[in-house]
mmCIF file of the C-alpha atoms, coordinates in Angstrom:
data_MODEL
# 
_entry.id   MODEL 
# 
loop_
_atom_site.group_PDB 
_atom_site.id 
_atom_site.type_symbol 
_atom_site.label_atom_id 
_atom_site.label_alt_id 
_atom_site.label_comp_id 
_atom_site.label_asym_id 
_atom_site.label_entity_id 
_atom_site.label_seq_id 
_atom_site.pdbx_PDB_ins_code 
_atom_site.Cartn_x 
_atom_site.Cartn_y 
_atom_site.Cartn_z 
_atom_site.occupancy 
_atom_site.B_iso_or_equiv 
_atom_site.pdbx_formal_charge 
_atom_site.auth_seq_id 
_atom_site.auth_comp_id 
_atom_site.auth_asym_id 
_atom_site.auth_atom_id 
_atom_site.pdbx_PDB_model_num 
ATOM 1   C CA . MET A 1 1   ? 174.363 53.298 36.336 1.00 0.00 ? 1   MET A CA 1 
ATOM 2   C CA . GLY A 1 2   ? 171.815 52.717 33.548 1.00 0.00 ? 2   GLY A CA 1 
ATOM 3   C CA . HIS A 1 3   ? 170.341 55.270 31.166 1.00 0.00 ? 3   HIS A CA 1 
ATOM 4   C CA . ALA A 1 4   ? 167.337 55.924 33.393 1.00 0.00 ? 4   ALA A CA 1 
ATOM 5   C CA . GLY A 1 5   ? 169.614 56.501 36.419 1.00 0.00 ? 5   GLY A CA 1 
ATOM 6   C CA . GLN A 1 6   ? 171.837 58.863 34.492 1.00 0.00 ? 6   GLN A CA 1 
ATOM 7   C CA . LEU A 1 7   ? 168.842 60.829 33.338 1.00 0.00 ? 7   LEU A CA 1 
ATOM 8   C CA . ILE A 1 8   ? 167.460 61.177 36.807 1.00 0.00 ? 8   ILE A CA 1 
ATOM 9   C CA . LEU A 1 9   ? 170.825 62.237 38.143 1.00 0.00 ? 9   LEU A CA 1 
ATOM 10  C CA . SER A 1 10  ? 171.135 64.874 35.458 1.00 0.00 ? 10  SER A CA 1 
ATOM 11  C CA . LEU A 1 11  ? 167.629 66.184 36.274 1.00 0.00 ? 11  LEU A CA 1 
ATOM 12  C CA . LEU A 1 12  ? 168.550 66.331 39.901 1.00 0.00 ? 12  LEU A CA 1 
ATOM 13  C CA . VAL A 1 13  ? 171.573 68.451 39.153 1.00 0.00 ? 13  VAL A CA 1 
ATOM 14  C CA . VAL A 1 14  ? 169.597 70.760 36.877 1.00 0.00 ? 14  VAL A CA 1 
ATOM 15  C CA . GLY A 1 15  ? 166.605 71.043 39.221 1.00 0.00 ? 15  GLY A CA 1 
ATOM 16  C CA . PHE A 1 16  ? 167.779 71.038 42.815 1.00 0.00 ? 16  PHE A CA 1 
ATOM 17  C CA . LEU A 1 17  ? 170.644 73.477 42.402 1.00 0.00 ? 17  LEU A CA 1 
ATOM 18  C CA . LYS A 1 18  ? 168.139 76.162 41.407 1.00 0.00 ? 18  LYS A CA 1 
ATOM 19  C CA . PRO A 1 19  ? 165.903 77.403 44.272 1.00 0.00 ? 19  PRO A CA 1 
ATOM 20  C CA . CYS A 1 20  ? 162.210 77.601 43.594 1.00 0.00 ? 20  CYS A CA 1 
ATOM 21  C CA . GLU A 1 21  ? 161.365 81.034 44.810 1.00 0.00 ? 21  GLU A CA 1 
ATOM 22  C CA . ALA A 1 22  ? 158.096 82.992 44.732 1.00 0.00 ? 22  ALA A CA 1 
ATOM 23  C CA . ILE A 1 23  ? 157.160 86.034 46.793 1.00 0.00 ? 23  ILE A CA 1 
ATOM 24  C CA . GLY A 1 24  ? 153.828 86.614 48.427 1.00 0.00 ? 24  GLY A CA 1 
ATOM 25  C CA . ASP A 1 25  ? 150.872 84.572 49.624 1.00 0.00 ? 25  ASP A CA 1 
ATOM 26  C CA . MET A 1 26  ? 147.885 85.846 47.691 1.00 0.00 ? 26  MET A CA 1 
ATOM 27  C CA . LYS A 1 27  ? 144.457 84.840 46.292 1.00 0.00 ? 27  LYS A CA 1 
ATOM 28  C CA . VAL A 1 28  ? 142.163 86.815 44.137 1.00 0.00 ? 28  VAL A CA 1 
ATOM 29  C CA . SER A 1 29  ? 138.653 86.537 42.749 1.00 0.00 ? 29  SER A CA 1 
ATOM 30  C CA . CYS A 1 30  ? 138.155 86.452 38.961 1.00 0.00 ? 30  CYS A CA 1 
ATOM 31  C CA . ASN A 1 31  ? 135.812 88.346 36.653 1.00 0.00 ? 31  ASN A CA 1 
ATOM 32  C CA . SER A 1 32  ? 132.702 86.207 36.054 1.00 0.00 ? 32  SER A CA 1 
ATOM 33  C CA . ASP A 1 33  ? 131.592 88.492 33.278 1.00 0.00 ? 33  ASP A CA 1 
ATOM 34  C CA . VAL A 1 34  ? 134.608 87.673 31.137 1.00 0.00 ? 34  VAL A CA 1 
ATOM 35  C CA . GLU A 1 35  ? 133.807 86.839 27.527 1.00 0.00 ? 35  GLU A CA 1 
ATOM 36  C CA . GLY A 1 36  ? 134.128 83.147 26.678 1.00 0.00 ? 36  GLY A CA 1 
ATOM 37  C CA . ASN A 1 37  ? 134.996 80.088 28.772 1.00 0.00 ? 37  ASN A CA 1 
ATOM 38  C CA . ILE A 1 38  ? 137.548 77.269 28.920 1.00 0.00 ? 38  ILE A CA 1 
ATOM 39  C CA . HIS A 1 39  ? 135.283 74.958 26.899 1.00 0.00 ? 39  HIS A CA 1 
ATOM 40  C CA . SER A 1 40  ? 136.608 76.567 23.696 1.00 0.00 ? 40  SER A CA 1 
ATOM 41  C CA . TYR A 1 41  ? 140.095 75.320 24.381 1.00 0.00 ? 41  TYR A CA 1 
ATOM 42  C CA . GLY A 1 42  ? 141.895 72.044 24.759 1.00 0.00 ? 42  GLY A CA 1 
ATOM 43  C CA . ALA A 1 43  ? 145.262 70.350 25.142 1.00 0.00 ? 43  ALA A CA 1 
ATOM 44  C CA . THR A 1 44  ? 147.142 67.121 24.524 1.00 0.00 ? 44  THR A CA 1 
ATOM 45  C CA . ILE A 1 45  ? 147.591 64.653 27.343 1.00 0.00 ? 45  ILE A CA 1 
ATOM 46  C CA . LEU A 1 46  ? 151.061 63.888 28.641 1.00 0.00 ? 46  LEU A CA 1 
ATOM 47  C CA . ASP A 1 47  ? 151.712 60.740 26.506 1.00 0.00 ? 47  ASP A CA 1 
ATOM 48  C CA . GLY A 1 48  ? 150.557 62.401 23.344 1.00 0.00 ? 48  GLY A CA 1 
ATOM 49  C CA . SER A 1 49  ? 147.839 59.856 22.648 1.00 0.00 ? 49  SER A CA 1 
ATOM 50  C CA . LYS A 1 50  ? 144.811 62.168 22.765 1.00 0.00 ? 50  LYS A CA 1 
ATOM 51  C CA . ASN A 1 51  ? 143.870 65.817 22.396 1.00 0.00 ? 51  ASN A CA 1 
ATOM 52  C CA . VAL A 1 52  ? 141.244 66.690 25.063 1.00 0.00 ? 52  VAL A CA 1 
ATOM 53  C CA . SER A 1 53  ? 138.700 69.448 24.527 1.00 0.00 ? 53  SER A CA 1 
ATOM 54  C CA . PHE A 1 54  ? 137.956 71.167 27.757 1.00 0.00 ? 54  PHE A CA 1 
ATOM 55  C CA . ASN A 1 55  ? 134.342 71.037 26.777 1.00 0.00 ? 55  ASN A CA 1 
ATOM 56  C CA . GLU A 1 56  ? 134.539 67.525 28.340 1.00 0.00 ? 56  GLU A CA 1 
ATOM 57  C CA . TYR A 1 57  ? 134.633 69.290 31.690 1.00 0.00 ? 57  TYR A CA 1 
ATOM 58  C CA . ALA A 1 58  ? 131.470 71.271 31.133 1.00 0.00 ? 58  ALA A CA 1 
ATOM 59  C CA . GLY A 1 59  ? 129.413 71.035 34.381 1.00 0.00 ? 59  GLY A CA 1 
ATOM 60  C CA . LYS A 1 60  ? 132.431 70.234 36.451 1.00 0.00 ? 60  LYS A CA 1 
ATOM 61  C CA . THR A 1 61  ? 134.585 72.424 38.807 1.00 0.00 ? 61  THR A CA 1 
ATOM 62  C CA . VAL A 1 62  ? 138.140 72.399 37.466 1.00 0.00 ? 62  VAL A CA 1 
ATOM 63  C CA . LEU A 1 63  ? 141.440 73.407 39.074 1.00 0.00 ? 63  LEU A CA 1 
ATOM 64  C CA . PHE A 1 64  ? 144.166 74.375 36.556 1.00 0.00 ? 64  PHE A CA 1 
ATOM 65  C CA . VAL A 1 65  ? 147.727 74.065 37.906 1.00 0.00 ? 65  VAL A CA 1 
ATOM 66  C CA . ASN A 1 66  ? 151.101 74.663 36.248 1.00 0.00 ? 66  ASN A CA 1 
ATOM 67  C CA . LEU A 1 67  ? 153.599 72.147 37.520 1.00 0.00 ? 67  LEU A CA 1 
ATOM 68  C CA . ALA A 1 68  ? 157.327 71.312 37.743 1.00 0.00 ? 68  ALA A CA 1 
ATOM 69  C CA . THR A 1 69  ? 159.002 68.158 38.929 1.00 0.00 ? 69  THR A CA 1 
ATOM 70  C CA . TYR A 1 70  ? 162.209 69.594 40.478 1.00 0.00 ? 70  TYR A CA 1 
ATOM 71  C CA . CYS A 1 71  ? 160.835 72.562 42.374 1.00 0.00 ? 71  CYS A CA 1 
ATOM 72  C CA . GLY A 1 72  ? 160.719 73.353 46.089 1.00 0.00 ? 72  GLY A CA 1 
ATOM 73  C CA . LEU A 1 73  ? 156.937 73.214 45.782 1.00 0.00 ? 73  LEU A CA 1 
ATOM 74  C CA . THR A 1 74  ? 156.764 69.877 43.956 1.00 0.00 ? 74  THR A CA 1 
ATOM 75  C CA . MET A 1 75  ? 155.641 68.149 47.155 1.00 0.00 ? 75  MET A CA 1 
ATOM 76  C CA . GLN A 1 76  ? 152.307 69.849 46.553 1.00 0.00 ? 76  GLN A CA 1 
ATOM 77  C CA . TYR A 1 77  ? 151.758 66.944 44.176 1.00 0.00 ? 77  TYR A CA 1 
ATOM 78  C CA . LEU A 1 78  ? 150.933 64.824 47.203 1.00 0.00 ? 78  LEU A CA 1 
ATOM 79  C CA . GLU A 1 79  ? 148.414 67.322 48.441 1.00 0.00 ? 79  GLU A CA 1 
ATOM 80  C CA . LEU A 1 80  ? 146.861 67.728 44.974 1.00 0.00 ? 80  LEU A CA 1 
ATOM 81  C CA . ASN A 1 81  ? 146.463 63.897 44.773 1.00 0.00 ? 81  ASN A CA 1 
ATOM 82  C CA . ALA A 1 82  ? 144.669 63.944 48.130 1.00 0.00 ? 82  ALA A CA 1 
ATOM 83  C CA . LEU A 1 83  ? 142.504 66.829 46.977 1.00 0.00 ? 83  LEU A CA 1 
ATOM 84  C CA . GLN A 1 84  ? 141.535 65.063 43.786 1.00 0.00 ? 84  GLN A CA 1 
ATOM 85  C CA . GLU A 1 85  ? 140.715 61.864 45.643 1.00 0.00 ? 85  GLU A CA 1 
ATOM 86  C CA . GLU A 1 86  ? 138.569 63.615 48.219 1.00 0.00 ? 86  GLU A CA 1 
ATOM 87  C CA . MET A 1 87  ? 136.718 66.010 45.876 1.00 0.00 ? 87  MET A CA 1 
ATOM 88  C CA . SER A 1 88  ? 136.193 63.976 42.720 1.00 0.00 ? 88  SER A CA 1 
ATOM 89  C CA . GLN A 1 89  ? 132.839 62.731 44.026 1.00 0.00 ? 89  GLN A CA 1 
ATOM 90  C CA . TYR A 1 90  ? 131.617 66.364 43.813 1.00 0.00 ? 90  TYR A CA 1 
ATOM 91  C CA . GLY A 1 91  ? 132.337 66.753 40.118 1.00 0.00 ? 91  GLY A CA 1 
ATOM 92  C CA . PHE A 1 92  ? 135.835 68.220 40.691 1.00 0.00 ? 92  PHE A CA 1 
ATOM 93  C CA . ALA A 1 93  ? 138.844 67.612 38.525 1.00 0.00 ? 93  ALA A CA 1 
ATOM 94  C CA . ILE A 1 94  ? 142.530 68.865 38.621 1.00 0.00 ? 94  ILE A CA 1 
ATOM 95  C CA . LEU A 1 95  ? 144.291 69.499 35.282 1.00 0.00 ? 95  LEU A CA 1 
ATOM 96  C CA . GLY A 1 96  ? 148.062 69.741 35.397 1.00 0.00 ? 96  GLY A CA 1 
ATOM 97  C CA . PHE A 1 97  ? 150.302 71.539 32.965 1.00 0.00 ? 97  PHE A CA 1 
ATOM 98  C CA . PRO A 1 98  ? 154.103 70.974 33.258 1.00 0.00 ? 98  PRO A CA 1 
ATOM 99  C CA . SER A 1 99  ? 156.230 74.002 32.295 1.00 0.00 ? 99  SER A CA 1 
ATOM 100 C CA . ASN A 1 100 ? 159.938 74.685 32.232 1.00 0.00 ? 100 ASN A CA 1 
ATOM 101 C CA . GLN A 1 101 ? 159.577 78.470 32.321 1.00 0.00 ? 101 GLN A CA 1 
ATOM 102 C CA . PHE A 1 102 ? 160.223 78.942 36.050 1.00 0.00 ? 102 PHE A CA 1 
ATOM 103 C CA . GLY A 1 103 ? 163.809 78.314 37.030 1.00 0.00 ? 103 GLY A CA 1 
ATOM 104 C CA . GLN A 1 104 ? 163.978 75.563 34.306 1.00 0.00 ? 104 GLN A CA 1 
ATOM 105 C CA . LEU A 1 105 ? 162.708 73.082 36.855 1.00 0.00 ? 105 LEU A CA 1 
ATOM 106 C CA . GLU A 1 106 ? 160.943 70.850 34.373 1.00 0.00 ? 106 GLU A CA 1 
ATOM 107 C CA . PRO A 1 107 ? 163.949 70.189 32.044 1.00 0.00 ? 107 PRO A CA 1 
ATOM 108 C CA . GLY A 1 108 ? 163.056 66.633 30.774 1.00 0.00 ? 108 GLY A CA 1 
ATOM 109 C CA . LYS A 1 109 ? 160.927 65.517 27.890 1.00 0.00 ? 109 LYS A CA 1 
ATOM 110 C CA . ASN A 1 110 ? 157.291 64.578 28.369 1.00 0.00 ? 110 ASN A CA 1 
ATOM 111 C CA . GLU A 1 111 ? 158.212 60.914 28.687 1.00 0.00 ? 111 GLU A CA 1 
ATOM 112 C CA . ASP A 1 112 ? 160.557 61.769 31.552 1.00 0.00 ? 112 ASP A CA 1 
ATOM 113 C CA . ILE A 1 113 ? 158.058 63.570 33.759 1.00 0.00 ? 113 ILE A CA 1 
ATOM 114 C CA . LEU A 1 114 ? 156.314 60.506 35.291 1.00 0.00 ? 114 LEU A CA 1 
ATOM 115 C CA . GLN A 1 115 ? 159.636 58.823 35.939 1.00 0.00 ? 115 GLN A CA 1 
ATOM 116 C CA . GLY A 1 116 ? 160.902 61.890 37.830 1.00 0.00 ? 116 GLY A CA 1 
ATOM 117 C CA . LEU A 1 117 ? 157.762 62.016 39.906 1.00 0.00 ? 117 LEU A CA 1 
ATOM 118 C CA . LYS A 1 118 ? 157.872 58.286 40.686 1.00 0.00 ? 118 LYS A CA 1 
ATOM 119 C CA . TYR A 1 119 ? 161.586 57.876 41.523 1.00 0.00 ? 119 TYR A CA 1 
ATOM 120 C CA . VAL A 1 120 ? 162.857 61.356 42.604 1.00 0.00 ? 120 VAL A CA 1 
ATOM 121 C CA . LYS A 1 121 ? 160.280 63.919 43.756 1.00 0.00 ? 121 LYS A CA 1 
ATOM 122 C CA . PRO A 1 122 ? 157.881 63.215 45.337 1.00 0.00 ? 122 PRO A CA 1 
ATOM 123 C CA . GLY A 1 123 ? 159.328 59.748 44.816 1.00 0.00 ? 123 GLY A CA 1 
ATOM 124 C CA . LYS A 1 124 ? 158.366 56.554 46.591 1.00 0.00 ? 124 LYS A CA 1 
ATOM 125 C CA . ASP A 1 125 ? 156.503 55.317 43.523 1.00 0.00 ? 125 ASP A CA 1 
ATOM 126 C CA . PHE A 1 126 ? 154.289 58.360 43.385 1.00 0.00 ? 126 PHE A CA 1 
ATOM 127 C CA . VAL A 1 127 ? 151.797 58.488 40.493 1.00 0.00 ? 127 VAL A CA 1 
ATOM 128 C CA . PRO A 1 128 ? 149.540 61.506 39.937 1.00 0.00 ? 128 PRO A CA 1 
ATOM 129 C CA . ASN A 1 129 ? 145.799 60.585 40.049 1.00 0.00 ? 129 ASN A CA 1 
ATOM 130 C CA . PHE A 1 130 ? 144.786 63.630 37.974 1.00 0.00 ? 130 PHE A CA 1 
ATOM 131 C CA . GLN A 1 131 ? 145.229 64.370 34.268 1.00 0.00 ? 131 GLN A CA 1 
ATOM 132 C CA . LEU A 1 132 ? 148.600 65.786 33.137 1.00 0.00 ? 132 LEU A CA 1 
ATOM 133 C CA . PHE A 1 133 ? 149.029 67.465 29.817 1.00 0.00 ? 133 PHE A CA 1 
ATOM 134 C CA . GLN A 1 134 ? 152.048 67.909 27.648 1.00 0.00 ? 134 GLN A CA 1 
ATOM 135 C CA . LYS A 1 135 ? 154.799 70.277 28.758 1.00 0.00 ? 135 LYS A CA 1 
ATOM 136 C CA . GLY A 1 136 ? 154.164 73.737 27.395 1.00 0.00 ? 136 GLY A CA 1 
ATOM 137 C CA . LEU A 1 137 ? 154.305 77.480 27.872 1.00 0.00 ? 137 LEU A CA 1 
ATOM 138 C CA . VAL A 1 138 ? 151.951 79.236 30.340 1.00 0.00 ? 138 VAL A CA 1 
ATOM 139 C CA . ASN A 1 139 ? 153.482 82.742 29.900 1.00 0.00 ? 139 ASN A CA 1 
ATOM 140 C CA . GLY A 1 140 ? 154.847 84.672 27.034 1.00 0.00 ? 140 GLY A CA 1 
ATOM 141 C CA . GLU A 1 141 ? 154.296 85.321 23.345 1.00 0.00 ? 141 GLU A CA 1 
ATOM 142 C CA . ASN A 1 142 ? 153.605 81.663 22.521 1.00 0.00 ? 142 ASN A CA 1 
ATOM 143 C CA . GLU A 1 143 ? 151.706 80.668 25.653 1.00 0.00 ? 143 GLU A CA 1 
ATOM 144 C CA . GLN A 1 144 ? 148.872 78.180 25.543 1.00 0.00 ? 144 GLN A CA 1 
ATOM 145 C CA . LYS A 1 145 ? 145.728 80.007 24.713 1.00 0.00 ? 145 LYS A CA 1 
ATOM 146 C CA . VAL A 1 146 ? 143.791 78.633 27.664 1.00 0.00 ? 146 VAL A CA 1 
ATOM 147 C CA . PHE A 1 147 ? 146.219 80.416 29.985 1.00 0.00 ? 147 PHE A CA 1 
ATOM 148 C CA . THR A 1 148 ? 145.820 83.597 28.030 1.00 0.00 ? 148 THR A CA 1 
ATOM 149 C CA . PHE A 1 149 ? 142.118 83.332 28.788 1.00 0.00 ? 149 PHE A CA 1 
ATOM 150 C CA . LEU A 1 150 ? 142.547 82.385 32.435 1.00 0.00 ? 150 LEU A CA 1 
ATOM 151 C CA . LYS A 1 151 ? 144.888 85.307 33.103 1.00 0.00 ? 151 LYS A CA 1 
ATOM 152 C CA . SER A 1 152 ? 142.593 87.725 31.200 1.00 0.00 ? 152 SER A CA 1 
ATOM 153 C CA . ALA A 1 153 ? 139.818 86.845 33.612 1.00 0.00 ? 153 ALA A CA 1 
ATOM 154 C CA . CYS A 1 154 ? 141.761 87.076 36.856 1.00 0.00 ? 154 CYS A CA 1 
ATOM 155 C CA . PRO A 1 155 ? 143.858 89.832 38.472 1.00 0.00 ? 155 PRO A CA 1 
ATOM 156 C CA . PRO A 1 156 ? 147.484 88.875 39.196 1.00 0.00 ? 156 PRO A CA 1 
ATOM 157 C CA . ALA A 1 157 ? 148.106 86.787 42.306 1.00 0.00 ? 157 ALA A CA 1 
ATOM 158 C CA . GLY A 1 158 ? 150.977 88.760 43.751 1.00 0.00 ? 158 GLY A CA 1 
ATOM 159 C CA . ASP A 1 159 ? 152.793 91.640 42.192 1.00 0.00 ? 159 ASP A CA 1 
ATOM 160 C CA . ASN A 1 160 ? 156.409 90.535 42.504 1.00 0.00 ? 160 ASN A CA 1 
ATOM 161 C CA . PHE A 1 161 ? 158.249 88.112 40.227 1.00 0.00 ? 161 PHE A CA 1 
ATOM 162 C CA . GLY A 1 162 ? 161.315 87.732 42.396 1.00 0.00 ? 162 GLY A CA 1 
ATOM 163 C CA . ASP A 1 163 ? 164.504 87.097 40.510 1.00 0.00 ? 163 ASP A CA 1 
ATOM 164 C CA . THR A 1 164 ? 163.581 87.661 36.824 1.00 0.00 ? 164 THR A CA 1 
ATOM 165 C CA . LYS A 1 165 ? 166.823 85.910 35.697 1.00 0.00 ? 165 LYS A CA 1 
ATOM 166 C CA . LYS A 1 166 ? 165.039 82.671 36.662 1.00 0.00 ? 166 LYS A CA 1 
ATOM 167 C CA . LEU A 1 167 ? 162.031 83.433 34.405 1.00 0.00 ? 167 LEU A CA 1 
ATOM 168 C CA . PHE A 1 168 ? 162.173 82.209 30.822 1.00 0.00 ? 168 PHE A CA 1 
ATOM 169 C CA . TRP A 1 169 ? 159.734 84.028 28.674 1.00 0.00 ? 169 TRP A CA 1 
ATOM 170 C CA . GLU A 1 170 ? 159.092 87.334 26.913 1.00 0.00 ? 170 GLU A CA 1 
ATOM 171 C CA . PRO A 1 171 ? 157.562 89.716 27.273 1.00 0.00 ? 171 PRO A CA 1 
ATOM 172 C CA . LEU A 1 172 ? 157.012 89.915 31.038 1.00 0.00 ? 172 LEU A CA 1 
ATOM 173 C CA . ARG A 1 173 ? 153.519 91.043 31.949 1.00 0.00 ? 173 ARG A CA 1 
ATOM 174 C CA . ILE A 1 174 ? 152.171 91.965 35.397 1.00 0.00 ? 174 ILE A CA 1 
ATOM 175 C CA . ASN A 1 175 ? 149.299 89.444 35.002 1.00 0.00 ? 175 ASN A CA 1 
ATOM 176 C CA . ASP A 1 176 ? 151.631 86.575 34.230 1.00 0.00 ? 176 ASP A CA 1 
ATOM 177 C CA . ILE A 1 177 ? 151.857 83.449 36.369 1.00 0.00 ? 177 ILE A CA 1 
ATOM 178 C CA . LYS A 1 178 ? 154.534 84.017 39.025 1.00 0.00 ? 178 LYS A CA 1 
ATOM 179 C CA . TRP A 1 179 ? 156.016 80.542 39.461 1.00 0.00 ? 179 TRP A CA 1 
ATOM 180 C CA . ASN A 1 180 ? 155.333 76.846 39.483 1.00 0.00 ? 180 ASN A CA 1 
ATOM 181 C CA . PHE A 1 181 ? 152.028 75.665 41.126 1.00 0.00 ? 181 PHE A CA 1 
ATOM 182 C CA . GLU A 1 182 ? 149.902 78.759 40.592 1.00 0.00 ? 182 GLU A CA 1 
ATOM 183 C CA . LYS A 1 183 ? 146.291 77.670 40.554 1.00 0.00 ? 183 LYS A CA 1 
ATOM 184 C CA . PHE A 1 184 ? 143.074 78.785 38.785 1.00 0.00 ? 184 PHE A CA 1 
ATOM 185 C CA . LEU A 1 185 ? 139.628 77.530 39.863 1.00 0.00 ? 185 LEU A CA 1 
ATOM 186 C CA . VAL A 1 186 ? 137.066 77.306 37.020 1.00 0.00 ? 186 VAL A CA 1 
ATOM 187 C CA . GLY A 1 187 ? 133.302 76.815 37.608 1.00 0.00 ? 187 GLY A CA 1 
ATOM 188 C CA . PRO A 1 188 ? 130.899 74.422 35.870 1.00 0.00 ? 188 PRO A CA 1 
ATOM 189 C CA . ASP A 1 189 ? 130.140 77.087 33.334 1.00 0.00 ? 189 ASP A CA 1 
ATOM 190 C CA . GLY A 1 190 ? 133.769 77.220 32.297 1.00 0.00 ? 190 GLY A CA 1 
ATOM 191 C CA . LYS A 1 191 ? 134.287 80.717 33.838 1.00 0.00 ? 191 LYS A CA 1 
ATOM 192 C CA . PRO A 1 192 ? 137.353 81.358 36.137 1.00 0.00 ? 192 PRO A CA 1 
ATOM 193 C CA . VAL A 1 193 ? 136.366 81.835 39.771 1.00 0.00 ? 193 VAL A CA 1 
ATOM 194 C CA . LYS A 1 194 ? 139.573 82.235 41.776 1.00 0.00 ? 194 LYS A CA 1 
ATOM 195 C CA . ARG A 1 195 ? 143.322 82.403 41.404 1.00 0.00 ? 195 ARG A CA 1 
ATOM 196 C CA . TRP A 1 196 ? 145.927 81.475 44.032 1.00 0.00 ? 196 TRP A CA 1 
ATOM 197 C CA . HIS A 1 197 ? 149.602 82.444 44.291 1.00 0.00 ? 197 HIS A CA 1 
ATOM 198 C CA . PRO A 1 198 ? 151.850 79.293 44.265 1.00 0.00 ? 198 PRO A CA 1 
ATOM 199 C CA . ARG A 1 199 ? 152.739 79.644 47.922 1.00 0.00 ? 199 ARG A CA 1 
ATOM 200 C CA . VAL A 1 200 ? 149.148 79.632 49.124 1.00 0.00 ? 200 VAL A CA 1 
ATOM 201 C CA . SER A 1 201 ? 148.905 76.194 50.744 1.00 0.00 ? 201 SER A CA 1 
ATOM 202 C CA . VAL A 1 202 ? 146.819 73.488 49.120 1.00 0.00 ? 202 VAL A CA 1 
ATOM 203 C CA . ASN A 1 203 ? 144.949 73.184 52.356 1.00 0.00 ? 203 ASN A CA 1 
ATOM 204 C CA . VAL A 1 204 ? 143.786 76.788 52.067 1.00 0.00 ? 204 VAL A CA 1 
ATOM 205 C CA . VAL A 1 205 ? 142.872 76.175 48.444 1.00 0.00 ? 205 VAL A CA 1 
ATOM 206 C CA . LYS A 1 206 ? 140.915 73.086 49.496 1.00 0.00 ? 206 LYS A CA 1 
ATOM 207 C CA . LYS A 1 207 ? 138.913 74.987 52.100 1.00 0.00 ? 207 LYS A CA 1 
ATOM 208 C CA . GLU A 1 208 ? 137.981 77.725 49.616 1.00 0.00 ? 208 GLU A CA 1 
ATOM 209 C CA . ILE A 1 209 ? 136.992 75.211 46.989 1.00 0.00 ? 209 ILE A CA 1 
ATOM 210 C CA . GLN A 1 210 ? 134.768 73.492 49.548 1.00 0.00 ? 210 GLN A CA 1 
ATOM 211 C CA . GLN A 1 211 ? 133.246 76.843 50.375 1.00 0.00 ? 211 GLN A CA 1 
ATOM 212 C CA . TYR A 1 212 ? 132.606 77.526 46.684 1.00 0.00 ? 212 TYR A CA 1 
ATOM 213 C CA . LEU A 1 213 ? 131.003 74.140 46.100 1.00 0.00 ? 213 LEU A CA 1 
ATOM 214 C CA . LYS A 1 214 ? 128.835 74.572 49.260 1.00 0.00 ? 214 LYS A CA 1 
ATOM 215 C CA . GLY A 1 215 ? 127.692 77.934 47.923 1.00 0.00 ? 215 GLY A CA 1 
ATOM 216 C CA . MET A 1 216 ? 126.894 76.389 44.544 1.00 0.00 ? 216 MET A CA 1 
ATOM 217 C CA . ALA A 1 217 ? 124.704 73.770 46.199 1.00 0.00 ? 217 ALA A CA 1 
ATOM 218 C CA . GLN A 1 218 ? 122.581 76.259 48.096 1.00 0.00 ? 218 GLN A CA 1 
# 
């Protein structure tokens, strides 16, 4: 077995032996009067070659998603790809943020993430068609500032963290992201609109985004 195979095997052992649990199936509306917007923030893309200012997404509807490769919800990647393909014509973009804070289900380095997605899960040569950023923190003292902003604008999606032994940050706050694949919808003005618990299906998220866009067009 080559180095790549050994790496994938080790990630499988780390990831699949830990269940990806999250309690509840919830969605909440955000505070449109929050001070500021996402356009003041930015992040570095997955390969490290560029820092993107979210001001580039001014005028677009954006879905922020925190991700993990070896999670029970990882197959949502397939649905997110389909969502991006279908909705991009309407000025819609998905932004993905890998994190290892939930069950340690994103254990590899940045350069390992695409390989894991391609060969393990979802596998079958899968390649995300939306922008991924470098692995980082979405909760805790040193969380990425854009997530501080998003959470400040939206009530918590669900009120139960499940098994806190599988959560890797401090301090634990009620408004924190609960697990991998939580989602925040941001409008063209950079203000958060809606927040979905990780276990709300992507199909439900899609319908509500379509309703939002339809309302914007009227």
